[in-house]
Backbone bond lengths (Angstrom), bond angles and torsions (degrees), N, CA, C in turn:
res aa  C-N    CA-C-N  psi(-1)  N-CA   C-N-CA  omega(-1)  CA-C   N-CA-C  phi
1 X - - - 1.502 - - 1.532 111.36 -
2 X 1.352 115.04 137.88 1.460 118.35 -179.78 1.520 114.07 -80.57
3 X 1.277 115.23 168.65 1.471 122.82 -178.62 1.579 108.08 -57.99
4 X 1.312 115.75 -44.05 1.466 122.36 -173.79 1.558 108.25 -63.34
5 X 1.332 118.01 -41.04 1.458 121.53 177.63 1.499 112.60 -66.99
6 X 1.359 116.07 -41.14 1.462 122.28 175.23 1.498 108.76 -57.62
7 X 1.301 118.41 -45.67 1.459 122.09 -177.68 1.511 110.22 -60.78
8 X 1.296 117.82 -44.10 1.479 120.93 -178.44 1.521 109.14 -66.20
9 X 1.336 118.74 -40.16 1.455 122.35 -179.89 1.512 110.67 -63.21
10 X 1.343 116.73 -41.75 1.497 120.93 -179.94 1.501 108.47 -69.27
11 X 1.341 118.15 -41.69 1.472 122.49 -179.04 1.510 111.81 -59.44
12 X 1.302 119.83 -37.29 1.432 124.68 178.78 1.525 115.02 -83.84
13 X 1.353 117.72 -15.88 1.425 121.62 -175.80 1.527 111.65 -89.74
14 X 1.321 113.28 -175.51 1.457 120.79 179.75 1.570 108.47 -76.54
15 X 1.339 115.27 154.34 1.441 118.74 177.69 1.532 113.41 -65.77
16 X 1.326 119.27 144.54 1.470 123.21 177.06 1.521 110.39 -77.78
17 X 1.354 114.42 -32.63 1.469 118.50 -172.79 1.574 106.45 -140.63
18 X 1.346 113.74 143.34 1.430 120.85 173.22 1.550 110.69 -115.06
19 X 1.304 117.31 118.80 1.465 120.76 -179.86 1.507 108.53 -79.71
20 X 1.301 118.60 122.56 1.461 123.50 -177.74 1.519 112.48 -96.53
21 X 1.303 116.29 -163.65 1.429 124.39 -175.23 1.542 114.40 -55.14
22 X 1.348 112.10 -34.53 1.490 116.26 -176.61 1.501 112.74 -77.12
23 X 1.333 116.14 -14.06 1.481 119.74 177.73 1.497 112.88 76.50
24 X 1.354 114.06 -147.76 1.483 120.67 -173.75 1.534 109.85 -86.68
25 X 1.298 115.32 75.92 1.515 120.46 177.36 1.515 107.38 -73.44
26 X 1.376 113.99 159.29 1.508 117.06 177.52 1.498 114.60 -54.57
27 X 1.366 117.98 -35.55 1.453 120.73 176.99 1.528 111.17 -65.87
28 X 1.318 115.96 -39.85 1.508 120.89 -179.93 1.524 109.34 -67.34
29 X 1.298 118.40 -40.70 1.456 123.77 179.46 1.576 109.59 -63.13
30 X 1.313 115.35 -41.94 1.477 121.06 177.72 1.504 110.98 -63.22
31 X 1.341 116.74 -43.59 1.477 122.13 178.95 1.511 109.63 -63.39
32 X 1.328 119.00 -44.61 1.433 121.85 -178.92 1.549 110.20 -65.00
33 X 1.319 116.98 -40.35 1.494 120.58 177.82 1.540 110.04 -60.47
34 X 1.291 118.81 -38.77 1.471 121.18 178.58 1.555 110.36 -67.51
35 X 1.355 115.12 -39.45 1.454 117.75 177.88 1.536 111.93 -66.50
36 X 1.317 117.61 -35.20 1.469 119.46 179.34 1.525 109.14 -65.96
37 X 1.351 116.13 -42.28 1.488 120.07 178.65 1.500 109.49 -59.15
38 X 1.345 116.77 -38.83 1.471 122.07 -176.46 1.533 113.76 -76.74
39 X 1.346 116.73 -45.30 1.472 121.48 -171.08 1.531 113.94 -108.39
40 X 1.312 119.10 -12.03 1.506 124.08 -176.53 1.515 112.81 73.08
41 X 1.315 117.01 -39.38 1.520 121.00 -179.27 1.515 107.26 -130.78
42 X 1.357 115.72 130.14 1.471 121.82 -177.23 1.516 111.11 -127.25
43 X 1.288 116.49 135.61 1.454 122.72 176.31 1.521 110.53 -102.37
44 X 1.305 116.56 129.37 1.470 122.66 -175.23 1.521 108.69 -126.94
45 X 1.362 115.08 134.27 1.437 120.04 178.08 1.528 105.96 -117.72
46 X 1.349 114.04 138.78 1.452 120.66 176.21 1.549 110.53 -104.50
47 X 1.309 114.33 140.32 1.457 118.59 177.69 1.508 111.50 -73.69
48 X 1.332 116.19 156.11 1.462 122.45 -178.94 1.553 112.29 -56.75
49 X 1.341 115.86 -27.40 1.429 119.47 -176.05 1.534 113.66 -66.22
50 X 1.344 117.70 -23.24 1.470 120.47 179.21 1.507 114.58 -116.47
51 X 1.298 118.36 -15.48 1.467 121.70 -172.83 1.533 112.58 -121.12
52 X 1.315 112.02 139.66 1.505 120.83 168.91 1.523 109.27 -142.90
53 X 1.279 119.04 176.42 1.441 121.02 -176.62 1.575 113.62 -58.66
54 X 1.321 116.53 -33.97 1.443 117.44 -175.25 1.521 114.78 -79.19
55 X 1.367 116.90 -25.83 1.447 117.06 179.54 1.512 116.01 -109.32
56 X 1.317 119.47 1.06 1.458 121.55 -173.80 1.534 110.71 -65.09
57 X 1.276 120.24 -44.11 1.493 122.03 179.94 1.545 108.88 -64.00
58 X 1.278 117.35 -36.32 1.477 120.37 177.53 1.539 112.07 -64.04
59 X 1.341 114.60 -46.61 1.477 121.04 177.77 1.533 110.48 -61.32
60 X 1.291 117.79 -44.52 1.460 123.61 -178.18 1.544 108.70 -65.66
61 X 1.353 118.29 -43.30 1.441 121.00 -179.86 1.512 111.80 -66.07
62 X 1.350 116.99 -37.90 1.452 121.80 179.23 1.536 110.82 -64.34
63 X 1.330 116.56 -46.41 1.461 121.70 176.71 1.530 111.91 -60.28
64 X 1.338 117.03 -43.35 1.463 121.50 179.00 1.538 110.37 -63.32
65 X 1.290 116.24 -43.22 1.476 121.11 -178.72 1.503 110.48 -63.70
66 X 1.372 117.26 -47.22 1.430 121.57 -174.83 1.578 111.66 -69.06
67 X 1.358 115.60 -25.47 1.466 117.45 178.29 1.525 111.46 -98.52
68 X 1.272 116.87 8.72 1.520 125.81 -175.93 1.559 109.52 46.86
69 X 1.308 114.26 50.58 1.445 122.58 177.59 1.524 109.88 -118.83
70 X 1.327 116.46 174.06 1.477 120.60 179.07 1.495 108.34 -105.99
71 X 1.323 114.57 134.78 1.491 119.39 175.81 1.521 106.19 -77.34
72 X 1.316 116.21 119.55 1.480 121.65 -175.13 1.501 112.62 -99.81
73 X 1.325 118.03 -33.73 1.500 120.00 -175.88 1.543 109.48 -164.90
74 X 1.328 114.24 141.45 1.455 122.37 171.85 1.483 109.79 -124.97
75 X 1.317 119.12 122.92 1.459 123.20 178.93 1.524 108.61 -136.21
76 X 1.298 117.28 108.39 1.477 121.10 -178.56 1.512 108.50 62.63
77 X 1.327 115.76 -124.10 1.460 120.84 -179.21 1.548 112.59 -99.94
78 X 1.327 114.87 16.31 1.460 120.51 -178.33 1.545 106.79 -119.65
79 X 1.325 114.64 142.11 1.463 120.16 174.20 1.517 110.99 -140.93
80 X 1.317 114.69 160.21 1.486 120.81 -177.24 1.518 107.12 -126.33
81 X 1.305 116.37 127.85 1.467 121.38 174.14 1.515 111.32 -119.76
82 X 1.272 116.76 154.50 1.503 119.98 -177.07 1.483 113.98 -147.42
83 X 1.309 115.33 166.79 1.458 124.03 -178.61 1.541 110.26 -66.55
84 X 1.303 115.83 -37.28 1.457 121.62 -176.85 1.508 111.92 -123.80
85 X 1.359 118.75 152.11 1.439 117.42 176.88 1.528 112.55 -76.06
86 X 1.336 117.84 153.04 1.464 121.39 179.13 1.510 107.47 -71.59
87 X 1.377 113.87 140.13 1.498 117.00 178.48 1.540 109.44 -68.26
């Protein structure tokens, strides 16, 4: 299966990780990094307590940067990061 198909499958599936009140803690970043190594593409959902429309892209960018991944998509309070950029 290609990277594009994997992305679509992840996008339609359930989130791998849910960011809680504490946000992107070092432990959470480590966990997400391991998931990226394992699955290549990871879907993350942020709870209402930390995310809103104005800061969601910032949170997603921060998590992508800390995990040395690419931010692939942001939709509402959910975002997808991956090992490689989408073509």
